[in-house]
N, C-alpha and C positions, 0 to 999 in steps of 0.2 A: 657353068652358066655365065654368060657375059651380061653386062649391063646395057640394055637397049631401052632408051627413054620411051619408046613406043610400047614396050611390054609392061612397064610399071608406071603408076601415076605419081610422077615427081611433083609437079605443080599443077593441080587440077584447075579447071576453068573457074570454079567457085573461088578458089584462092586467088587467082589472077584478078578477079573482079574486086577483091579487097586491097591487094597490094599495089604499091607504086612500082615502076619499072625496076629500079635498083633493088628494092626489097624483094621482088620476084627473082631477080638474079641471085641474090644472096641466099634466099630460101631454096632455090634449086640446087645450089652448091651444097648446102646443108643436107638436102634430101639425097643427093647422089652419094655422099659419104655414108649416110645411114643405110641406104639400100645396098651399096656394095658390101658393107659389113654383114648385112643379112644374108647376102648371097654366099659369101666366102667363109664367115666365121660365126654367124648368129646363133646357130643351134648349139654348137660346142666349140668355143674359141680355142680350147686346149688342143683339140684334134683337127682344127681348121675345117669344121663341118658346118655348112650353111643350110638354110631352109629351102624347101621346094618352091617352085614358081607361084603356085596358088597361095601358099602361106604368105609369101612376100607381097604379092599384090593386095591381099586382104589387109595385111599390116600397114602397107603404105596408104591405103584408102582411110583406114580408121585413124591413123596418126595424123593424117592431113585434116580430117574432120575435127580432131582434138585441137590442132593448131589454130584452126579458124575460130573455134570456141574461145580459146585463150585470148586471141586478138580482139574479139568483139565483146566478150562477156567479162573478162578478167582484167585485161591490161588497157584496153581501148587504144592499143598501138601494136605495131609489129615487134615480135621477138622470137628468137629460137632458143632462148635460155629458159627452157621449160623446167619447172620446179616440182617437187613432190606435193606442195600445196596446190598447185594447178591440177595435178593428177587426182588428188583426193577430192578436190572440189568438183571435178568433172564426174567422178564416180558418184558423188552425191546427186548431181544433176541427173545422171542415168537412173539412179535408184527410183526417182519419182517420175521417170518418163514412162511412156506407154510401150517402149521397146521390149522385145522378148528377152527371156533369161539368157538365151544363147547369145544374142547380140551383146548383152551386158558383159557376159563372161569373155567373149572373144575380144571385145574392146579392151578389157582389162589386160588380157594376154598381150595384145598389141602394144599397150603402153608399157608393160613390163619389158618387152623387147626394146622399146625406145630407151628406157632408163638403164637397161643392161648394156646397151651400146654406149651410152654416156658414161657408165661406170668403167667399162673396159677401155674406151678410147679417150675419154675426157677427164677421167679421174674423179667423177662424181660418185655419190653414194648410190647403192641399189635402192630401188623404191620398194617399201613394204606398205602396201595399201592399208588404209584404216579400216576398210570393209572389203570383203571378198564376195565376188559373184561366181556362181557355178551353174552349169547347165546339167550337171549330174550329181546325184547325192554322194557319189564316191569321192568328189573333189572338195567336200566341205571341210575337211581337216587339213593340217599341214602335210605336204607331200614328202618333204625331206625330214625323216623322222627316225629316231632310235627308241626302241622299247626301254623300259626301266632296266631289264636284264642286260640289254646291249649297252646301256650307259655304264653299268657296273663293269662290263668287260672292257670297254674303252678306257675307263679310269685305270684299270689294272694294266692294260697294255701301255699306257703312258708311263708307267713305272719301268716297263721293260724296254721301251723304244730307245735305241741309242746306247743302251747299257752294254758293257763288256765285262769279261772276267776281271777279278782283282789283279793288280800288278804283281803282288807278292806270290800269287798262286799260278802264274803263267810262266812257262819255261820252254826252252828249246825251239822247236818248229812252231809251236803255238805262239810263242812270244814274237817270233819273226813275222808270223802271219798277221797278228794284231797290230804290230807296228806298221805294216804295210797298209792296213785298213785305216789307221789313224793318220798316216802320212797323206793319204788321199783325202780324208775328211778335213784335215786342217791345212792342206796345201803347203806342206813342208817336206824336206827329205826324210827318208825313213830313219837314217842314222841320227837325226836330230830329235827324234821322239823321246820324251823323258817321262818320268813318273808323274810330273805335273800335267802333261798332256793326257795321261791315263786318267787322272782325277777329273780333268775337264770333260773327258768323254762320258763320264757318268754324271752328266749335268742334270740339274733340277729344272732347266729352262722349259723343256717340252712338257714335263709333268705339270709344272705350275701353270703354263699357258693353257693346257687342256683342262685341268681341273678348275681353274678360274672360269673358263668358258662354260664348262658344265654347270657350275654353280650359278653363274650370272647370266647365262645365255648371251655371251658377248657376240655382237655382230662382227663380221670381218673388219669393218672400218674401225670398230672399237678396239679390236686387238691391235690394229695398226697404230691407233692413237694412244694406246694405254701408256701411262706414265707412272714413274715411281711415286710421284706426289699424290696419285689416287689412293695409294695403299695405306690403310690404317690397320696394322697387324694387331695392335693392342685391343681394338674393338671388333676385329674379324669382319671388316667391311671394306668395300671399295667406295670411295667418294668421287663420283664423276662430275666435274663441274660443267655448267651449261655450255661453255665454249667448246668442250670436247665431246659433248653428247651427240650421238648420231642424228638425233632429231632436233637438237639444239633448242629445247623448250623448257629446260629447268635443271637444277642440280639434283643428282640422284645419290642415294645411299643404298648400296646393294649388299645383301648379306653373303658371307662366306662361311662354309663349314669349318670346323676346327682342323680337320685333316687338310683341307685346301690351304688354310691359313698357315699351317706348319710348312707345307711344300713351298708356298710363296715366300715365307720368311727365309727358308733355306736358299731359294734362288736369289733373293735380294742380297744376302751375304755373299753368295758365289759371284754374282755379276760384278761386284766391286773389284774382283781380281782380273777382269778383262779390260784391256786398253781401249777397246772399241766403245766402252761405256763411259770412258772418261769425259766429263763435262756434258754428258747426255742424260736426258731425263726419260728417254724411251724405256719402257719396261722390258720389252723383248726385241732383239734385233737378229737378223740372219747373220751367218758368219761373214757375209760381205758387208755387214754394217747397215743393212736396209731394214725398214719395218716389214713385218709379215703382211701379206696381202691375200686377196681372195684365192688365187690359184695355188700359192704356196701352202696355204692353210688346207685347201682341198686335198692336195697331195699328202699332207701330213695325216689328215683324217683317214684317207684310204689306206695308208700304211698301218695306222693304228687298228683299223678294222681287220686288216690282213693278219696282224699279230693276234688279234682277239678271236679270229675265226668267224668273223661276221661277213656274210656274202654281200658284195656291193654291185654285182651284175644286175642289170635291169632295175637299178634303184637310182633316184636322183640324190646324189650324195655330195653335200658341200658342208662347210662349217656351220651353215644355218641348221643342219640336222641336230647339232648340239643344242642350239637355242630352242628349236621346236620341241625337242624332248624335255627340256627344262620347263617350258610352259605347260606341257601336258602333265608331267609328273607333279609339278607344283599345284596344278588345278585339282588333280586326284587326291593329293595328300592334304591340301588345305582348302583353298577356294579361289575363285576368279580374282578376288581383290588382291590376294597374296601373289598370284601369278602376274597380275597387271603391274604391281609395284616392282617385283623382281626383274621383269622383262622391260620395264621402263616404257610402257605403252601410254600414249596420250589418250586413247579411246578404249573403252571397254569392249566396243565392237571388235577391235583387233584381237583382244584376248579371248573372245567367245569361241574362236575356232579351235581352242585347246580344250573346250568343254565337251569332249567326246568320250565320256566315261563308258567303258565296255558294258554290254547288256548284263553280263553276269554280276558285275559290281552293283549295277542299279537294282537288279533283282534281289541281291543280298540286302541292300538298303531297305527295300520294301518289306522284306521279312522282319528286319529289325524294327521298322516303323510300326508294324502291327496292322 
């Protein structure tokens, strides 16, 4: 599908009435970039899969309406630097409007696409709405989700991922095979692979990164920003300062299990042996020395699910699945207040989507209540 300005509402007549000529020109360039992304990458950037024409048209109309609202009701001036606060305020506006549930839900989906584009192309954070709208009851809970049993399987898979047989117990053809594997992994000649490389292959990096994310519900941007200075092993917590917080609204102290604390301490000791971490405070880096980001984390989770025997076909699977499962499990085991604190939510409304205790659990509670 090609971009034909007549097919998609780039700058609507209502927007042109508000904007000056140069602002309209700038806004049109912004919109062209966004719509092209929707056409070619929007649905699945990893597979270069775009949306259909009708979805793109509807998204373009709804995001244009949002832009006009920001200009007239929020900023009193033109901007294309739309923020999460703008989007959350617009959702509040819709909440009290007379529009249908379907319109509210579809508008939220359109804004999610807008911020997904900004995350993929501009380096912004993904938007996690403070409140969710749905036009069907099946959409009331988080869509990317692991059950408690699946969480356990992923945790164990993180112990297995990347591991290889011990150096002392590998001989002959098997030794040569594993040297070839490590040569490819570390980007060095096979004849230069040593016992130290063998030890490095059995790293605690992926285990610690996965387990900390399972405990704390780390967003992808928080994995990317994670620093050694966050880690308080002695008290089994992460201390995330305001300036590093994804929502940037306060300092957070997030609990870690003893098992995760042990894995993280092992990784902290291990990372000191790698040159790429010299003079670096990043907690986890790829072998190229870059922070982990959304797509690399998604690939890791899919591999972990494969090891764990968890089907991922026809499921929305990203690193957020760990976060959503943490929220649901914490709500079931404790309460919404505990989930809100662990996930670092500003609003209880955001946490409410995890309060989806299964019917059988609620029935058991009624029996206990008498």
